C-alpha positions as CSV (number, residue, x, y, z in Angstrom):
1,M,-20.3,-39.4,-4.1
2,V,-21.9,-37.4,-1.5
3,V,-20.4,-34.0,-0.7
4,T,-20.4,-32.7,3.0
5,A,-20.8,-29.4,4.5
6,S,-17.1,-27.6,4.4
7,P,-16.3,-24.2,6.4
8,L,-16.4,-22.7,2.8
9,F,-19.4,-24.1,1.7
10,D,-23.0,-22.9,2.5
11,S,-26.0,-24.1,1.7
12,S,-28.1,-21.7,0.8
13,S,-25.2,-20.2,-2.0
14,E,-26.9,-22.6,-4.6
15,N,-24.2,-25.3,-4.0
16,I,-21.4,-23.1,-4.8
17,V,-18.3,-22.1,-3.3
18,P,-18.2,-18.2,-3.1
19,L,-15.0,-16.3,-4.4
20,V,-14.6,-12.5,-4.4
21,A,-11.5,-11.6,-7.1
22,S,-9.2,-8.8,-6.1
23,I,-7.1,-6.3,-8.3
24,D,-4.1,-4.9,-6.8
25,V,-2.2,-2.3,-8.6
26,G,1.0,-1.8,-6.9
27,T,4.1,0.3,-8.0
28,T,6.0,-1.9,-9.5
29,S,3.5,-4.8,-10.3
30,S,-0.1,-5.7,-10.9
31,R,-1.9,-8.8,-9.7
32,A,-5.3,-10.4,-9.8
33,I,-6.1,-12.5,-6.8
34,L,-9.3,-15.1,-6.1
35,F,-10.2,-15.0,-2.2
36,N,-12.2,-17.4,-0.1
37,R,-13.8,-17.1,2.9
38,L,-10.9,-18.3,5.0
39,G,-8.9,-15.3,3.0
40,Q,-6.9,-18.0,1.5
41,E,-5.9,-17.4,-2.3
42,V,-7.7,-19.9,-4.8
43,A,-6.5,-18.5,-8.0
44,K,-3.3,-15.5,-8.5
45,H,-1.4,-14.3,-11.5
46,Q,0.9,-11.3,-11.1
47,I,3.3,-9.4,-13.1
48,E,6.1,-7.4,-12.2
49,Y,7.2,-4.6,-14.2
50,S,10.4,-3.6,-16.1
51,T,12.1,-0.6,-15.9
52,T,14.2,1.7,-17.6
53,A,16.9,1.2,-14.8
54,S,16.7,-2.8,-15.6
55,K,16.0,-2.4,-19.3
56,D,20.0,-0.8,-19.2
57,K,21.2,-3.5,-16.7
58,K,20.2,-6.3,-18.9
59,K,21.4,-5.0,-22.0
60,N,24.9,-4.3,-19.7
61,Q,24.9,-7.9,-18.7
62,S,24.1,-9.7,-22.3
63,Q,27.8,-7.7,-22.5
64,Q,29.5,-9.4,-20.0
65,K,29.9,-12.3,-17.1
66,R,27.2,-12.2,-14.6
67,P,28.0,-10.9,-11.5
68,S,28.1,-12.6,-7.9
69,V,26.3,-10.2,-6.3
70,V,23.9,-7.6,-7.7
71,G,24.0,-4.0,-7.1
72,S,21.5,-1.7,-5.9
73,V,20.1,0.3,-8.6
74,D,17.4,3.2,-8.6
75,M,13.7,2.6,-7.8
76,K,13.7,-0.3,-6.0
77,K,14.6,-3.0,-8.5
78,S,17.5,-4.9,-10.1
79,V,17.6,-7.4,-12.4
80,T,19.7,-10.5,-13.1
81,E,19.1,-13.0,-16.0
82,D,16.6,-15.1,-14.3
83,Q,15.3,-13.0,-11.5
84,I,14.0,-9.7,-10.4
85,F,14.2,-8.4,-6.5
86,S,11.0,-6.6,-5.2
87,A,10.0,-3.7,-3.4
88,E,10.8,-5.5,-0.2
89,G,14.3,-6.4,-1.3
90,I,13.4,-10.2,-1.7
91,A,14.8,-11.9,-4.6
92,I,11.8,-13.6,-7.1
93,K,11.5,-15.6,-10.1
94,E,9.3,-16.4,-13.1
95,N,7.2,-19.3,-12.2
96,E,3.5,-20.2,-13.3
97,Y,1.7,-17.5,-11.0
98,L,4.3,-14.7,-11.9
99,K,5.5,-13.1,-14.8
100,I,8.7,-10.4,-15.2
101,E,7.5,-7.7,-18.0
102,E,9.8,-8.7,-21.4
103,L,11.4,-5.9,-22.9
104,T,11.4,-7.0,-26.6
105,D,12.4,-4.5,-30.0
106,D,8.0,-4.7,-30.2
107,V,7.9,-3.6,-26.8
108,A,10.9,-1.4,-25.8
109,E,9.5,0.7,-23.7
110,P,8.9,-0.3,-19.9
111,T,5.7,0.2,-17.7
112,L,8.3,2.3,-15.3
113,R,10.7,4.8,-16.6
114,F,12.8,7.4,-15.0
115,P,13.7,10.1,-17.8
116,Q,15.3,12.6,-15.2
117,P,16.8,12.3,-12.0
118,G,13.6,12.6,-9.3
119,W,11.2,11.9,-12.2
120,V,9.0,8.8,-12.0
121,E,6.6,7.8,-14.7
122,C,4.4,4.9,-15.6
123,N,2.5,3.9,-18.1
124,P,-1.3,3.6,-18.3
125,M,-2.1,1.5,-21.1
126,N,0.7,-1.0,-19.8
127,I,-0.7,-1.2,-16.7
128,L,-4.6,-1.3,-17.7
129,T,-3.1,-4.5,-19.7
130,Y,-1.5,-6.5,-17.2
131,V,-4.7,-5.9,-14.7
132,V,-7.2,-7.6,-18.0
133,E,-4.1,-9.9,-18.3
134,C,-3.9,-11.2,-14.8
135,L,-7.3,-11.3,-14.4
136,A,-7.9,-13.3,-17.8
137,T,-5.3,-16.3,-16.3
138,T,-7.0,-16.3,-13.0
139,F,-10.4,-16.9,-14.7
140,N,-8.3,-19.7,-16.7
141,T,-7.5,-21.1,-13.4
142,L,-10.5,-21.1,-12.1
143,D,-11.9,-22.9,-14.6
144,N,-9.6,-25.6,-14.8
145,L,-9.9,-25.8,-11.2
146,N,-13.9,-25.9,-11.5
147,K,-13.3,-28.9,-14.0
148,E,-11.7,-30.9,-11.6
149,R,-14.3,-30.0,-9.3
150,S,-17.0,-31.2,-11.3
151,E,-15.5,-34.4,-12.2
152,N,-14.9,-35.1,-8.3
153,N,-18.7,-33.9,-7.5
154,L,-17.4,-30.7,-5.2
155,P,-19.6,-27.7,-5.3
156,L,-17.6,-25.4,-7.9
157,Y,-16.0,-22.0,-7.1
158,K,-18.0,-18.9,-8.5
159,I,-17.0,-15.2,-8.4
160,T,-19.6,-12.9,-6.6
161,C,-17.9,-9.6,-7.2
162,M,-14.6,-7.6,-7.6
163,G,-12.3,-5.2,-6.0
164,V,-9.6,-2.9,-6.4
165,A,-6.3,-1.6,-4.8
166,N,-4.3,0.9,-6.1
167,M,-0.7,3.2,-5.4
168,R,-1.9,6.3,-4.6
169,E,-1.5,10.1,-5.8
170,T,-0.3,8.7,-9.1
171,T,-1.8,11.1,-11.6
172,L,-3.0,10.0,-15.2
173,V,-4.9,12.5,-17.5
174,W,-7.1,11.1,-20.4
175,S,-9.6,12.1,-23.0
176,K,-13.7,12.4,-22.3
177,K,-13.8,11.7,-26.7
178,T,-11.6,8.8,-27.0
179,G,-11.3,7.5,-23.5
180,M,-7.1,7.4,-24.3
181,P,-4.5,8.8,-22.2
182,I,-3.5,12.2,-23.9
183,V,0.2,11.5,-22.9
184,D,1.9,8.3,-22.8
185,Y,2.8,8.4,-19.3
186,G,1.2,9.3,-15.9
187,I,3.4,10.7,-13.0
188,V,3.8,8.4,-10.3
189,W,3.2,9.3,-6.2
190,N,7.2,9.5,-5.5
191,D,8.1,11.5,-8.2
192,T,9.4,14.8,-7.4
193,R,9.7,17.1,-10.8
194,N,7.1,19.4,-8.9
195,S,9.3,19.9,-6.1
196,K,10.0,24.0,-7.3
197,L,6.5,24.5,-8.4
198,V,5.6,23.3,-4.8
199,T,8.4,25.1,-3.5
200,D,7.0,28.1,-5.3
201,K,3.9,27.8,-4.2
202,K,4.2,27.6,-0.6
203,N,6.2,30.6,-0.2
204,A,3.4,32.8,-1.8
205,T,1.5,31.3,0.6
206,P,0.7,32.5,3.8
207,E,1.2,31.0,6.7
208,D,-2.9,31.0,8.3
209,V,-4.0,29.9,4.4
210,Q,-1.7,26.7,4.6
211,Q,-3.0,26.3,7.9
212,R,-6.5,26.2,6.7
213,L,-5.9,24.2,3.7
214,K,-4.7,21.3,5.4
215,D,-7.5,21.4,8.3
216,K,-9.5,20.8,5.0
217,T,-7.3,18.1,3.8
218,G,-5.7,16.5,6.3
219,L,-2.2,17.0,4.2
220,P,0.8,19.3,4.0
221,I,-0.2,19.7,0.3
222,F,2.9,21.9,0.1
223,S,4.6,18.1,-0.9
224,T,5.4,16.6,-4.2
225,Y,3.6,13.4,-3.1
226,F,-0.3,14.8,-3.9
227,S,-1.8,14.9,-7.1
228,C,-2.9,18.3,-7.2
229,S,0.2,19.5,-7.8
230,K,1.2,17.3,-10.1
231,L,-1.9,17.7,-12.0
232,R,-0.4,21.4,-12.3
233,W,2.7,20.3,-13.9
234,F,1.0,18.6,-16.5
235,L,-0.9,21.8,-17.4
236,D,2.5,23.8,-17.4
237,N,4.3,21.8,-19.0
238,E,2.4,19.3,-21.8
239,P,0.8,21.4,-24.4
240,T,-1.6,18.6,-24.9
241,V,-2.6,18.7,-21.8
242,M,-3.4,22.4,-22.2
243,D,-5.1,21.4,-25.0
244,A,-7.4,19.3,-23.9
245,Y,-7.9,21.6,-20.6
246,E,-9.2,24.7,-22.6
247,A,-11.4,22.2,-25.0
248,G,-13.4,20.9,-22.1
249,D,-12.0,17.1,-22.9
250,L,-9.7,16.9,-20.4
251,M,-10.4,13.7,-17.7
252,F,-8.5,13.8,-14.6
253,G,-7.8,10.5,-12.2
254,T,-5.6,8.4,-10.2
255,I,-4.8,4.7,-10.8
256,D,-8.6,3.2,-9.2
257,T,-10.6,5.8,-11.4
258,W,-8.7,4.6,-14.9
259,I,-9.2,1.4,-13.9
260,L,-12.5,1.5,-13.0
261,Y,-13.0,3.7,-16.2
262,S,-11.8,1.6,-18.1
263,V,-13.2,-2.0,-17.3
264,T,-16.6,-1.4,-16.6
265,H,-19.5,-1.4,-18.9
266,N,-20.7,1.8,-17.9
267,N,-17.1,3.5,-18.0
268,A,-17.7,4.6,-14.3
269,F,-15.7,7.5,-13.6
270,V,-15.5,7.6,-9.9
271,S,-12.7,7.7,-7.0
272,D,-13.4,6.4,-3.5
273,V,-12.9,8.3,-0.7
274,T,-9.4,6.7,0.5
275,N,-7.9,7.9,-2.7
276,A,-9.5,11.3,-3.3
277,S,-8.5,12.4,-0.1
278,R,-4.8,12.4,-1.4
279,T,-5.1,14.7,-4.4
280,G,-5.4,17.9,-2.5
281,F,-8.6,18.3,-3.8
282,M,-11.5,16.8,-1.5
283,N,-12.7,18.4,1.8
284,L,-12.7,15.8,4.7
285,D,-15.7,17.5,6.3
286,T,-18.4,17.7,3.5
287,I,-16.6,14.4,1.6
288,D,-16.3,16.3,-2.2
289,Y,-14.2,18.8,-3.9
290,D,-13.6,22.3,-2.3
291,E,-13.6,25.2,-4.7
292,E,-11.2,26.6,-2.7
293,L,-8.8,23.7,-2.9
294,I,-8.8,23.4,-6.8
295,T,-8.8,27.0,-7.9
296,F,-5.3,27.7,-5.1
297,W,-3.6,25.5,-7.4
298,N,-5.0,27.8,-10.8
299,I,-7.4,25.2,-12.2
300,D,-10.9,25.8,-13.2
301,P,-13.1,23.1,-11.9
302,K,-15.5,24.2,-15.3
303,K,-12.8,22.9,-17.3
304,I,-11.8,20.0,-16.1
305,H,-13.9,16.4,-15.6
306,L,-13.3,15.4,-11.9
307,P,-14.7,11.7,-11.5
308,K,-17.5,11.8,-8.7
309,I,-16.3,10.5,-4.9
310,V,-18.3,7.6,-3.6
311,S,-18.1,5.2,-0.9
312,S,-15.2,2.2,-0.6
313,A,-18.3,-0.2,-0.7
314,E,-20.7,-0.1,-4.0
315,Y,-21.6,-0.6,-7.1
316,Y,-19.4,0.5,-9.6
317,G,-20.2,-1.3,-13.0
318,D,-20.1,-4.8,-13.8
319,F,-16.5,-6.2,-15.7
320,N,-16.3,-5.2,-19.2
321,I,-13.1,-4.8,-21.6
322,N,-13.4,-2.7,-24.9
323,D,-12.4,-3.5,-28.2
324,C,-9.2,-1.6,-28.2
325,L,-8.1,-3.2,-24.5
326,Y,-8.7,-6.6,-26.1
327,E,-6.3,-5.9,-28.8
328,R,-3.2,-5.4,-26.3
329,L,-3.8,-8.7,-25.0
330,S,-1.9,-11.5,-25.5
331,E,-3.3,-14.7,-27.5
332,N,-3.6,-16.4,-24.1
333,G,-5.3,-13.4,-22.9
334,K,-7.9,-13.4,-25.6
335,T,-8.6,-16.9,-25.2
336,Y,-8.8,-16.4,-21.4
337,I,-11.5,-13.7,-21.8
338,E,-13.1,-14.8,-24.3
339,R,-14.2,-18.3,-22.3
340,H,-15.0,-16.2,-19.2
341,R,-17.6,-13.8,-21.6
342,K,-19.2,-17.2,-22.4
343,C,-19.5,-18.7,-19.9
344,H,-19.8,-16.5,-16.8
345,P,-22.3,-14.2,-15.8
346,S,-21.3,-10.5,-15.7
347,I,-18.8,-9.9,-12.3
348,P,-19.9,-6.4,-10.3
349,L,-17.2,-4.4,-9.7
350,Q,-17.9,-2.5,-6.2
351,G,-14.9,-2.4,-3.8
352,C,-12.4,0.2,-3.8
353,L,-9.3,1.1,-1.4
354,G,-5.9,2.9,-2.2
355,D,-3.4,0.6,-1.0
356,Q,-2.8,1.6,2.5
357,S,-6.5,1.7,3.6
358,A,-6.7,-1.7,1.9
359,S,-3.7,-3.4,3.6
360,L,-5.4,-1.3,7.3
361,V,-9.0,-3.4,6.2
362,G,-6.9,-6.6,5.2
363,Q,-5.1,-6.7,8.3
364,M,-8.5,-6.5,10.2
365,A,-7.3,-3.1,12.1
366,F,-11.1,-2.1,12.2
367,K,-11.1,-1.1,15.9
368,P,-10.5,2.2,16.5
369,G,-7.1,2.3,18.4
370,S,-6.0,-0.3,16.2
371,A,-3.0,0.4,13.9
372,K,-1.0,-1.3,10.9
373,C,2.4,-1.2,9.5
374,T,3.3,-2.2,6.1
375,Y,7.1,-3.0,5.6
376,G,8.1,-2.4,2.1
377,T,11.0,-0.3,0.9
378,G,9.6,2.5,3.4
379,C,7.3,1.9,6.0
380,F,3.4,3.1,6.6
381,L,1.8,3.0,9.8
382,L,-2.0,3.7,9.4
383,F,-3.7,4.7,13.0
384,N,-7.7,4.1,12.7
385,T,-9.3,6.6,14.5
386,G,-12.7,5.4,13.8
387,T,-15.1,8.7,12.7
388,K,-13.5,11.1,14.9
389,K,-11.6,13.2,12.1
390,L,-7.9,14.1,14.0
391,I,-5.6,16.8,12.9
392,S,-2.3,15.9,13.7
393,K,-0.3,18.6,15.8
394,H,2.9,15.9,15.7
395,G,3.7,15.2,11.8
396,A,1.0,12.8,10.7
397,L,-1.5,13.0,8.3
398,T,-5.1,13.0,8.3
399,T,-6.8,10.2,5.6
400,F,-9.6,8.1,5.2
401,G,-9.2,4.5,6.4
402,Y,-12.4,3.0,4.6
403,W,-16.0,3.8,4.0
404,F,-18.5,0.7,3.7
405,P,-21.7,2.5,3.8
406,Y,-23.9,-0.8,3.7
407,L,-22.8,-2.2,7.3
408,N,-25.3,-2.2,10.2
409,G,-24.6,0.3,13.1
410,E,-24.7,4.4,12.5
411,E,-20.8,3.9,13.2
412,Q,-20.3,1.1,11.9
413,S,-21.6,2.6,7.9
414,Q,-19.6,6.3,8.5
415,P,-16.4,6.9,7.1
416,H,-14.2,5.8,9.3
417,F,-10.8,8.2,9.4
418,A,-7.2,7.2,10.2
419,L,-3.6,9.1,10.8
420,E,-0.9,8.4,8.5
421,G,2.7,8.2,9.1
422,S,5.9,7.2,6.9
423,I,9.4,5.7,7.2
424,A,11.6,6.7,3.7
425,V,13.5,3.5,4.6
426,A,12.3,0.4,5.8
427,G,13.4,-2.5,3.3
428,A,15.8,-0.4,1.7
429,V,18.1,-0.6,4.4
430,V,18.5,-4.3,4.1
431,Q,18.8,-4.4,0.6
432,W,21.9,-1.5,1.3
433,L,23.7,-4.0,3.8
434,R,22.7,-7.0,1.6
435,D,24.1,-5.0,-2.3
436,N,26.2,-2.5,-0.5
437,L,28.0,-3.4,2.2
438,R,27.5,-7.2,0.8
439,M,27.0,-8.5,4.5
440,F,24.8,-11.4,3.7
441,P,23.5,-13.1,0.4
442,R,19.5,-12.9,0.7
443,A,17.4,-9.7,2.4
444,E,15.7,-13.0,4.1
445,D,19.1,-13.5,6.5
446,V,19.1,-9.4,8.3
447,G,16.9,-11.4,11.0
448,P,18.8,-14.7,11.6
449,M,22.1,-11.9,11.7
450,A,20.8,-9.5,14.1
451,S,19.4,-11.8,16.6
452,Q,23.2,-13.7,17.1
453,V,23.7,-10.8,19.5
454,K,21.3,-9.7,22.0
455,D,21.9,-6.2,21.1
456,S,23.5,-3.6,19.1
457,G,26.5,-3.2,21.4
458,G,25.9,0.8,21.7
459,V,25.7,1.0,17.8
460,V,22.7,3.4,16.7
461,F,21.7,3.1,13.1
462,V,19.8,5.9,11.7
463,P,18.7,4.7,8.0
464,A,18.3,8.6,7.1
465,F,19.3,7.7,3.2
466,S,16.7,10.6,1.8
467,G,16.1,12.9,5.2
468,L,13.5,12.1,7.4
469,F,10.1,11.9,7.3
470,A,7.0,11.7,9.7
471,P,7.3,12.3,12.5
472,Y,10.9,14.4,12.1
473,W,10.3,15.8,8.8
474,D,14.0,17.1,8.3
475,Q,14.8,16.7,4.6
476,D,18.8,17.6,5.6
477,A,19.6,14.8,7.8
478,R,21.2,11.8,6.3
479,A,21.9,8.1,7.4
480,T,24.5,7.5,9.8
481,I,25.7,4.9,12.5
482,M,26.9,5.9,15.8
483,G,28.5,4.2,18.8
484,M,30.9,1.5,17.2
485,S,33.6,0.7,19.3
486,Q,36.8,-2.4,18.4
487,Y,34.1,-4.4,19.6
488,T,31.5,-4.1,17.0
489,T,31.1,-6.8,14.6
490,A,28.7,-6.9,11.4
491,S,25.8,-8.4,13.7
492,H,25.9,-5.8,16.0
493,I,25.1,-3.2,12.7
494,A,22.6,-5.8,11.3
495,R,20.3,-5.1,14.7
496,A,21.2,-1.7,14.3
497,A,19.8,-1.1,10.9
498,V,16.6,-3.2,11.7
499,E,16.5,-1.4,15.2
500,G,16.5,2.1,13.5
501,V,13.6,1.2,11.2
502,C,11.7,-0.3,14.5
503,F,12.6,2.9,16.4
504,Q,11.0,5.2,13.6
505,A,8.0,3.3,14.0
506,R,7.6,3.9,17.1
507,A,7.8,7.7,17.2
508,I,5.3,8.0,14.7
509,L,2.8,6.0,17.0
510,K,4.1,8.2,20.3
511,A,3.2,11.1,17.9
512,M,-0.1,9.4,16.8
513,S,-0.9,8.6,20.0
514,S,-0.6,12.4,21.6
515,D,-2.4,13.2,19.0
516,A,-5.2,10.9,19.7
517,F,-5.0,11.4,23.8
518,G,-4.8,15.4,23.1
519,G,-1.1,15.6,24.3
520,D,1.3,18.1,23.4
521,G,4.2,15.5,22.3
522,D,6.4,15.9,25.2
523,K,4.8,13.2,27.2
524,D,5.5,9.7,25.8
525,F,2.0,7.4,26.1
526,L,3.7,4.7,25.2
527,E,5.1,4.4,28.4
528,E,4.0,6.9,31.0
529,V,0.2,5.9,31.0
530,S,-1.3,3.9,34.0
531,E,-1.7,0.4,33.9
532,E,-5.6,1.4,34.1
533,A,-4.9,3.8,31.1
534,Y,-3.5,0.9,29.0
535,E,-6.9,-0.8,29.0
536,Q,-8.8,2.3,27.6
537,S,-5.7,3.3,25.4
538,P,-6.9,4.8,21.9
539,L,-3.5,2.3,20.6
540,S,-3.5,-1.1,21.6
541,T,-2.3,-3.3,18.8
542,L,0.0,-3.0,15.4
543,A,-1.2,-5.4,12.6
544,V,1.9,-5.6,10.4
545,D,2.5,-7.0,7.0
546,G,5.4,-6.3,4.2
547,G,8.5,-7.9,3.7
548,M,10.7,-7.5,7.0
549,S,7.2,-8.4,9.4
550,R,7.9,-12.1,7.8
551,S,11.0,-12.3,10.0
552,D,9.9,-13.6,13.5
553,E,13.3,-12.3,14.8
554,V,12.4,-8.5,13.6
555,M,9.0,-8.7,14.8
556,Q,10.2,-9.6,18.6
557,I,12.8,-6.5,18.3
558,Q,9.7,-4.3,17.3
559,A,7.7,-5.7,19.8
560,D,10.8,-5.1,22.6
561,I,10.8,-1.3,21.7
562,L,7.2,-0.9,21.5
563,G,6.8,-2.4,25.0
564,P,4.0,-3.6,26.5
565,C,1.0,-2.1,25.6
566,I,1.5,-2.5,22.4
567,K,0.7,-6.2,20.9
568,I,2.1,-6.9,17.3
569,R,-0.3,-8.9,15.3
570,R,0.8,-10.5,12.0
571,S,-1.2,-10.9,8.9
572,P,-2.1,-14.3,8.1
573,T,-2.0,-13.4,4.4
574,H,1.0,-12.2,2.8
575,E,-1.2,-10.0,0.3
576,C,-3.4,-8.3,2.9
577,T,-3.6,-5.1,0.1
578,A,-5.3,-7.2,-2.2
579,L,-7.8,-9.1,0.6
580,G,-8.5,-5.3,1.7
581,A,-9.7,-4.7,-1.3
582,A,-11.9,-8.5,-1.8
583,I,-13.1,-7.3,2.2
584,A,-14.6,-3.9,0.7
585,A,-16.4,-5.9,-2.6
586,N,-17.7,-8.1,-0.4
587,M,-19.4,-5.2,2.2
588,A,-20.8,-3.3,-0.6
589,F,-24.1,-5.8,-1.2
590,K,-26.6,-3.8,0.8
591,D,-28.6,-6.9,1.7
592,E,-26.2,-9.2,4.0
593,K,-28.0,-12.0,2.8
594,D,-25.8,-11.8,-0.4
595,R,-22.8,-11.5,1.3
596,L,-22.2,-15.3,0.7
597,L,-18.2,-14.3,2.1
598,W,-18.5,-12.7,5.2
599,K,-21.6,-10.8,6.5
600,D,-20.0,-8.3,8.8
601,L,-16.5,-7.0,9.7
602,K,-16.5,-9.1,12.8
603,D,-17.5,-12.6,10.5
604,V,-14.5,-11.6,8.8
605,K,-12.0,-11.8,11.8
606,K,-14.2,-14.9,12.4
607,W,-13.0,-17.0,9.0
608,V,-9.6,-15.0,8.4
609,Y,-8.3,-15.8,12.0
610,Y,-10.1,-18.1,13.4
611,G,-11.0,-20.8,10.4
612,G,-14.4,-20.3,11.1
613,H,-14.6,-20.5,15.1
614,E,-15.5,-17.7,17.4
615,K,-12.8,-15.8,19.2
616,G,-13.5,-17.6,22.5
617,D,-13.6,-21.3,21.6
618,Q,-11.1,-24.0,22.3
619,I,-9.2,-23.7,18.7
620,G,-6.0,-26.1,17.9
621,A,-3.2,-24.3,17.3
622,D,-3.0,-25.4,13.6
623,E,-6.5,-23.6,13.3
624,L,-5.2,-19.6,14.5
625,N,-3.9,-17.9,11.9
626,L,-2.3,-15.4,13.9
627,K,1.0,-15.0,15.4
628,V,1.3,-12.3,18.1
629,F,4.7,-10.7,19.5
630,E,4.6,-9.4,22.7
631,S,7.4,-7.5,24.4
632,E,10.4,-9.3,26.2
633,S,12.3,-6.3,27.4
634,S,12.7,-4.5,30.8
635,D,11.0,-1.1,31.2
636,E,14.7,0.4,32.0
637,E,16.4,-1.4,29.4
638,R,13.7,0.0,26.6
639,R,13.8,3.4,28.2
640,S,17.5,3.8,27.7
641,H,17.2,2.2,24.4
642,W,15.1,4.9,23.1
643,K,16.9,7.7,25.1
644,L,20.2,7.0,23.1
645,W,17.6,6.6,19.4
646,E,16.6,10.4,20.7
647,A,20.1,11.5,21.0
648,A,21.2,9.8,18.1
649,I,18.4,11.7,16.1
650,E,19.4,14.9,17.2
651,R,23.0,14.6,16.0
652,T,21.8,13.3,12.8
653,K,19.2,16.3,11.9
654,G,20.4,19.0,10.0
655,W,23.3,17.7,8.3
656,L,22.8,18.7,4.6
657,S,22.5,22.6,5.8
658,A,25.5,22.3,8.4
659,T,27.9,21.1,5.7
660,E,26.5,23.5,3.3
661,G,29.7,25.6,1.6
662,L,32.3,23.4,2.7
């Protein structure tokens, strides 16, 4: 049999089809994926975590009849006997590619637990074990695929490198002597146990110092999110952590550092810039730790081991697991890892990005002025500002988007910055409509229901269940539904809920465009610039992914709300976060000839978006992997709806403080 060349096969690559492995550790799951040049998933395995909430729910369900509709539970997940709801509210079931963490008498503690209201903890060893289990299973799948390919005289798949994407800010501490966690939990990014600590620190800090710290970090560090205050909480509340600190044995890191340290042959103790910039310890200008930022939290940098800050794409070490981790694997996992050790050369770990930055890369938002929005339980928007650092005056954060130092061209090889804004409630409002109001049985049904009416009929839904995030920043706001009449139907409310998410995305993009243009925030650059300025606008494309983005109806509503100057481009892959880590790993080869999948960022777009064709080529619709949405709304209608939204926001703000004492 003669093997002909294919888009995936490069005759210079020793008769192999190159793949990149990606580890993606999210808040509620771990996965490993093998990507080919087209950005397609060749092999995949995922483990969804159970939680203390799901454990209790399962126990209760074993004692009563299964309910017809699953009620929502805290922290994103609810479980029935045979399914679990993802972070986006989508019902998922076990299959050969996806497993749900099983709680047994032997494994009594789940990976996620909520010991007190507002406290969210993760088990570091569980996460590490599941990462390796996912990798082992994908290795086994790859071996089976290669057996079939060999029998059919096809070039074999080969993993060339590996990247990591991870939830940011989650804080872990472990021992330098043993390499094991000092306490059996890490503090997850959305944990709020440190709120009093943060509030007290803020109240004791002069405003000029607060501004200086923000200019250095790009962050409002007096927030419960960032790692600095979480580490301080550990030191204040866990005696074993303080003992290790005083003994010089304390290692600090986020999830990326923990994984890279634990699964590399050299125990690489590093953190890439996109993760390090979220600790509150790193100076954006020096790309290094800042003594003032560390000592501000009463931490002696000489008593603690901090990971080296590195780029997003460079060699960290070869994949390897120690005996202790090996013993935690399932029997199948051990078998697959042993086979991998015997049959495959070492795989270099050499790409690392925090999850939102990985999504920015995976959605190919490489051009300054492009932005991405991930619609999960909440929304995260990142706006690429290129090599220019912008400190927002309108409620956005400044962070690193990525740093690929080996790309050609001075600008391409420099660290790229991004503005970031977040929405507290996105997919969560869909879950609320489904579980609390029982308006539809599946989260996917919200788009069709919202499209049954041409507009919301004057209804405005501000989904501020836990306050308003960027750019409003009002913790006292609460969710409201306004403008209802006897004419209002369930479809109007569903549409208003979707619009509430989309309006908040527009508000963040409006704020970011003001930062980019240098405006004072009063002028709406999404509406009031000239046609000539549209062509030069620093904000032109919004790339989208996540649960709600899969709905054509929802994305058209988003496009209509944004208007004609911004096109919405939907990611062709569901796993753009993992794809971003794969792209980073591929770009870590210093010599372009060693980058077997994509030579540069332009080449990534060529293969993933256009199937190997140049952008200007005539290609069929079946070869184009993009879906683009453009506004179909009139200027008058769009501007009128925006003014109605702004009026609703003003009436929503300050609800808790206004009703205090009543």
